[in-house]
C-alpha positions as CSV (number, residue, x, y, z in Angstrom):
1,M,26.2,-6.8,-9.0
2,S,26.6,-5.8,-5.3
3,T,27.4,-8.2,-2.5
4,E,26.8,-5.7,0.3
5,P,23.5,-5.4,2.2
6,R,21.0,-3.0,1.2
7,V,18.2,-0.9,2.8
8,G,15.0,-0.2,0.8
9,W,12.9,2.7,1.6
10,D,9.2,3.4,0.6
11,V,8.3,6.9,1.7
12,G,4.6,7.3,1.8
13,G,2.3,10.0,2.9
14,A,1.2,8.2,6.0
15,H,3.9,5.6,6.6
16,L,7.5,5.0,6.3
17,K,8.5,1.4,5.2
18,A,12.0,0.0,5.4
19,A,13.4,-3.3,4.5
20,R,17.0,-4.8,5.0
21,V,18.3,-7.3,2.6
22,S,21.6,-9.2,2.6
23,G,24.0,-8.9,-0.3
24,D,22.9,-12.5,-1.3
25,G,19.3,-11.4,-1.7
26,K,17.8,-12.6,1.8
27,V,15.3,-10.3,3.4
28,E,16.4,-9.9,6.9
29,R,14.0,-7.3,8.4
30,A,11.0,-5.2,7.3
31,I,9.4,-2.5,9.4
32,Q,6.5,0.1,9.0
33,I,6.6,3.3,11.0
34,P,3.5,5.9,11.0
35,C,4.7,9.1,9.4
36,A,2.1,11.9,9.0
37,L,4.1,13.6,6.3
38,W,1.4,16.2,5.7
39,Q,2.3,17.7,9.1
40,G,5.9,18.5,8.0
41,L,9.2,17.2,7.0
42,G,10.1,16.8,10.7
43,R,7.7,13.9,10.8
44,L,9.9,12.2,8.2
45,R,13.2,12.9,10.0
46,A,11.8,11.5,13.3
47,S,10.4,8.4,11.4
48,M,13.8,7.9,9.6
49,D,15.7,8.1,13.0
50,A,13.3,5.5,14.5
51,A,13.6,3.1,11.4
52,L,17.5,3.3,11.3
53,S,17.6,2.4,15.0
54,E,15.8,-0.8,14.2
55,I,17.0,-1.6,10.6
56,G,20.7,-1.0,11.1
57,P,23.3,0.8,8.9
58,A,24.3,0.2,5.4
59,R,26.3,1.9,2.7
60,D,23.6,1.4,0.0
61,H,20.0,2.6,0.2
62,A,17.4,2.2,-2.4
63,I,14.4,4.7,-2.3
64,T,10.9,4.8,-3.7
65,M,8.1,7.0,-2.7
66,S,4.5,8.2,-3.0
67,G,4.7,10.9,-0.3
68,E,5.4,13.7,-2.9
69,L,1.6,13.8,-3.1
70,A,1.1,15.1,0.4
71,D,-0.4,18.6,0.4
72,L,2.6,19.8,2.4
73,F,4.1,20.3,-1.1
74,A,3.0,22.7,-3.9
75,N,3.5,20.1,-6.5
76,R,5.2,16.7,-7.1
77,Q,8.5,18.2,-8.2
78,Q,8.9,20.0,-5.0
79,G,7.7,16.9,-3.1
80,V,10.3,14.7,-4.8
81,A,13.1,17.2,-4.1
82,A,12.2,17.7,-0.4
83,I,11.9,14.0,0.3
84,L,15.1,13.2,-1.4
85,G,16.9,16.2,0.4
86,T,15.6,14.9,3.7
87,M,16.7,11.4,3.0
88,S,20.2,12.5,2.0
89,D,20.4,14.6,5.3
90,C,19.4,11.5,7.3
91,L,21.7,9.1,5.4
92,P,25.0,11.0,5.2
93,Q,28.0,9.1,3.6
94,T,26.0,6.7,1.9
95,R,25.0,5.8,-1.6
96,L,21.5,6.6,-2.6
97,H,19.8,4.7,-5.5
98,V,16.4,6.4,-6.4
99,Y,13.9,4.3,-8.3
100,A,12.5,5.8,-11.4
101,G,10.2,3.0,-12.6
102,A,11.0,1.8,-16.2
103,A,14.1,3.9,-16.1
104,G,15.6,1.9,-13.4
105,F,17.7,3.5,-10.6
106,L,19.1,7.1,-10.7
107,G,21.5,9.0,-8.6
108,P,19.8,11.8,-6.5
109,G,20.8,14.5,-9.1
110,D,19.4,12.8,-12.1
111,A,16.3,11.9,-10.0
112,L,15.5,15.5,-9.3
113,V,15.7,16.1,-13.2
114,Q,13.4,13.1,-13.9
115,H,11.2,13.7,-11.0
116,G,8.1,12.6,-13.0
117,R,9.4,9.1,-13.3
118,V,10.3,9.1,-9.6
119,A,7.0,10.2,-8.2
120,S,4.8,7.5,-7.0
121,A,6.7,4.7,-8.8
122,N,6.6,2.3,-5.8
123,W,3.8,0.1,-7.3
124,R,6.0,-0.7,-10.2
125,A,8.9,-1.9,-8.0
126,T,6.7,-4.5,-6.4
127,A,5.4,-5.6,-9.8
128,E,8.8,-5.8,-11.4
129,L,10.1,-7.9,-8.5
130,V,7.1,-10.2,-8.8
131,A,7.8,-10.5,-12.6
132,T,11.2,-11.8,-12.0
133,R,9.8,-14.8,-10.0
134,I,6.2,-15.4,-11.6
135,P,5.9,-14.9,-15.4
136,A,2.1,-14.3,-15.5
137,A,0.0,-12.8,-12.6
138,I,-2.0,-10.1,-11.3
139,V,-0.4,-8.3,-8.4
140,F,-2.4,-6.6,-5.8
141,D,-0.9,-4.3,-3.2
142,I,-3.8,-3.3,-0.9
143,G,-2.4,-0.9,1.8
144,S,-3.9,1.5,4.3
145,T,-5.0,4.0,1.6
146,T,-4.7,2.6,-1.8
147,T,-5.0,-0.5,-3.9
148,D,-2.6,-1.2,-6.9
149,I,-3.7,-3.8,-9.5
150,V,-0.8,-4.7,-11.9
151,P,-0.9,-7.2,-14.7
152,I,2.1,-9.3,-15.5
153,A,2.7,-11.3,-18.7
154,D,5.7,-12.8,-20.2
155,S,7.8,-11.9,-17.2
156,R,7.1,-8.1,-17.8
157,V,4.9,-5.4,-16.3
158,C,2.2,-4.7,-18.8
159,A,0.2,-2.1,-16.9
160,R,-1.8,0.5,-19.1
161,G,-1.0,3.3,-16.7
162,S,2.4,4.8,-15.9
163,D,1.7,7.7,-13.5
164,D,-1.1,8.6,-11.0
165,A,-3.3,10.3,-13.5
166,S,-3.2,7.5,-16.1
167,R,-3.4,4.8,-13.4
168,L,-6.5,6.4,-11.9
169,T,-8.0,6.4,-15.4
170,S,-7.3,2.8,-16.0
171,E,-8.3,2.0,-12.4
172,E,-5.0,0.2,-11.8
173,L,-4.8,2.6,-8.9
174,L,-7.8,2.8,-6.5
175,Y,-8.0,5.0,-3.7
176,L,-9.3,2.3,-1.5
177,G,-7.4,1.0,1.5
178,V,-8.1,-1.0,4.5
179,T,-7.4,1.5,7.4
180,R,-7.5,5.2,6.3
181,T,-10.1,5.3,3.6
182,P,-13.3,7.5,4.7
183,L,-16.4,5.3,4.3
184,M,-18.3,7.6,2.0
185,A,-15.8,6.5,-0.7
186,L,-17.2,3.0,-0.8
187,A,-20.8,3.7,-1.8
188,P,-23.3,6.6,-1.7
189,R,-26.1,4.6,-0.1
190,W,-26.1,1.7,2.3
191,P,-28.7,-1.0,3.2
192,F,-29.8,-0.8,6.8
193,D,-32.9,-1.8,8.7
194,G,-34.6,-3.0,5.6
195,E,-34.0,0.2,3.7
196,W,-31.5,1.9,1.4
197,T,-30.3,4.9,3.2
198,G,-28.1,7.9,2.4
199,I,-25.0,8.4,4.4
200,C,-23.2,11.3,6.1
201,N,-20.5,12.6,3.8
202,E,-18.3,13.3,6.9
203,H,-15.1,11.7,8.1
204,F,-16.9,9.8,10.9
205,A,-15.4,6.5,10.3
206,T,-12.8,4.7,8.2
207,T,-12.2,1.2,6.6
208,A,-10.3,0.3,9.8
209,D,-13.6,0.3,11.6
210,V,-15.1,-2.0,9.0
211,Y,-12.4,-4.5,9.2
212,R,-12.3,-4.4,13.0
213,L,-15.9,-5.3,13.0
214,T,-15.5,-8.1,10.4
215,G,-12.4,-9.5,12.3
216,D,-10.1,-9.1,9.4
217,L,-7.9,-6.2,10.5
218,P,-4.3,-7.5,10.9
219,P,-2.6,-6.6,14.2
220,G,-0.6,-3.4,14.0
221,A,-2.1,-2.4,10.7
222,D,-4.0,0.6,12.0
223,Q,-1.2,2.9,13.1
224,H,-2.9,6.3,12.9
225,A,-5.7,7.8,15.1
226,S,-9.3,6.8,14.5
227,A,-11.6,9.3,12.8
228,D,-12.9,10.7,16.2
229,N,-9.5,10.1,18.0
230,G,-11.4,7.5,20.1
231,P,-10.6,3.9,21.1
232,K,-9.8,1.2,18.7
233,T,-12.3,-1.4,19.9
234,V,-15.2,-3.3,18.3
235,D,-17.8,-1.2,20.2
236,A,-16.1,2.1,19.3
237,S,-15.9,1.2,15.7
238,A,-19.6,0.3,15.7
239,R,-20.3,3.7,17.3
240,R,-18.3,5.4,14.4
241,L,-20.1,3.3,11.9
242,A,-23.5,4.3,13.3
243,R,-22.7,7.9,12.8
244,M,-22.3,7.4,9.2
245,V,-26.1,6.5,8.9
246,G,-27.1,9.2,11.3
247,L,-27.7,6.9,14.3
248,D,-26.1,6.0,17.6
249,R,-24.4,2.7,18.5
250,E,-27.4,1.9,20.8
251,S,-29.8,2.2,17.8
252,A,-29.2,-1.4,16.8
253,T,-27.5,-4.5,18.0
254,L,-23.8,-5.1,17.6
255,D,-24.7,-7.9,15.0
256,A,-26.5,-5.3,12.9
257,W,-23.4,-3.2,12.7
258,V,-21.2,-6.2,12.0
259,R,-23.6,-7.1,9.1
260,L,-23.3,-3.6,7.7
261,A,-19.5,-3.8,8.0
262,G,-19.8,-7.1,6.1
263,W,-21.6,-5.5,3.3
264,L,-19.0,-2.7,3.1
265,K,-16.3,-5.3,2.8
266,A,-18.3,-7.1,0.0
267,T,-18.6,-3.6,-1.7
268,Q,-14.9,-3.0,-1.7
269,I,-14.3,-6.5,-3.0
270,A,-16.8,-6.1,-5.7
271,R,-15.3,-2.9,-6.9
272,T,-11.8,-4.6,-7.0
273,E,-13.0,-7.6,-8.8
274,A,-14.6,-5.4,-11.5
275,V,-11.3,-3.9,-12.3
276,M,-9.7,-7.4,-12.3
277,A,-12.2,-8.5,-14.8
278,R,-11.5,-5.6,-17.0
279,I,-7.7,-6.2,-16.9
280,L,-8.1,-9.9,-17.6
281,S,-10.2,-9.2,-20.7
282,A,-7.0,-7.6,-22.3
283,R,-5.3,-9.4,-25.2
284,G,-2.3,-11.5,-24.2
285,L,-3.3,-12.2,-20.6
286,D,-3.9,-15.6,-19.5
287,P,-7.4,-15.6,-18.0
288,G,-6.2,-18.2,-15.3
289,V,-3.3,-16.3,-13.8
290,P,-2.7,-16.5,-10.1
291,L,-3.2,-13.5,-7.8
292,V,-0.1,-12.3,-5.9
293,G,-1.2,-10.4,-2.6
294,A,0.8,-7.8,-0.8
295,G,0.0,-5.0,1.7
296,A,-2.0,-5.0,5.0
297,G,-5.2,-5.6,3.0
298,R,-4.0,-8.7,1.2
299,F,-6.7,-10.7,3.1
300,L,-9.1,-9.3,0.5
301,V,-6.9,-10.7,-2.3
302,R,-7.2,-14.2,-0.7
303,D,-11.0,-13.7,-0.7
304,I,-10.9,-12.7,-4.3
305,A,-8.8,-15.8,-5.3
306,R,-11.1,-18.1,-3.4
307,R,-14.2,-16.6,-5.0
308,S,-12.8,-16.9,-8.5
309,G,-11.1,-20.2,-8.0
310,R,-7.6,-18.9,-8.5
311,Q,-4.3,-19.6,-7.0
312,Y,-3.3,-17.2,-4.4
313,I,0.5,-16.3,-3.8
314,D,1.4,-14.3,-0.9
315,F,4.3,-11.9,-1.6
316,A,6.2,-13.1,1.5
317,D,5.8,-16.7,0.6
318,M,7.1,-15.9,-3.0
319,L,10.3,-14.7,-1.3
320,G,10.4,-17.6,1.1
321,C,10.6,-15.2,4.0
322,P,10.9,-17.4,7.3
323,V,10.6,-14.5,9.8
324,D,8.6,-11.2,9.9
325,A,6.6,-12.6,7.0
326,E,3.6,-10.3,7.6
327,W,5.7,-7.3,7.5
328,M,7.6,-8.4,4.5
329,A,4.4,-8.4,2.5
330,D,3.2,-5.3,4.1
331,C,6.3,-3.5,3.1
332,A,6.5,-5.0,-0.4
333,P,7.7,-1.8,-2.3
334,A,10.6,-1.3,0.2
335,V,11.6,-5.0,0.0
336,S,11.4,-4.8,-3.7
337,V,13.5,-1.8,-4.3
338,A,16.2,-3.2,-2.0
339,L,16.3,-6.5,-3.9
340,L,16.1,-4.9,-7.3
341,S,18.9,-2.5,-6.4
342,L,21.3,-5.4,-5.9
343,R,21.6,-5.7,-9.6
344,I,23.2,-2.4,-10.0
């Protein structure tokens, strides 16, 4: 077991997350930097440079990822290889520990051979860490783009899915987030002005607009440009939302657009609750388990816990993080691989 500090990395398709932990397991710092990986590996290099200037040096680095899905790459194998190659270039003369899910940590060479285990395993890192602290729970990591829903029983991860395809089938992976999700993903028709209306299947607005209007959007969570590259204000979000139903901002009062945003929030919650109900129906799961919330969208998990009368446990509170608690929970996979890697 190492006594030296570690830096954990979660390389996503839209953000780079990093966390520094001490050798005795205290989380010292966590940061998230926008990284439009689909625009080229140069974006990752620039984000790595920015992160390292803030997070500080270390000899040991633990890596997990989901960025291999970016359409910059022909397939996941190429994506894993390109990301690991870039990380190696940016972290010379260090030891790299690549997270491979149930297979644990691998060296870069073995990780390339077992790329299927490495690809998009970041959800499991968070769940495995939670399982060391809480013996039974449902873990939700709701981020900018996706929602991970992972059951834990008897201090072990008991998810049905293991990769993106099987997790999409089981709905333990939902492509629903709180900033980048296009709004046509929430429902094909919406209630407005006393009618059900069809919507424009265009990238006119995102969930960041919904949660800006409802007042739930955490500060700093929306790090990418808006759908129209316009301002990130309540009025601008209402204007983008109005386009989704073929109208202008001036076609209705601001209160009407806020009410519509509230319905869209309720729709996202309902879809998430339906998956939770299915998971809780499985044998061996305690129906009264607490909900653990991670990610920028964990405010939705708090609402779900309250609605279902369950205990809510924030990921940062679970770790007892006294500083940067918001970022600790937003960057849960990076924090988790750093802490898990201390065991090797």
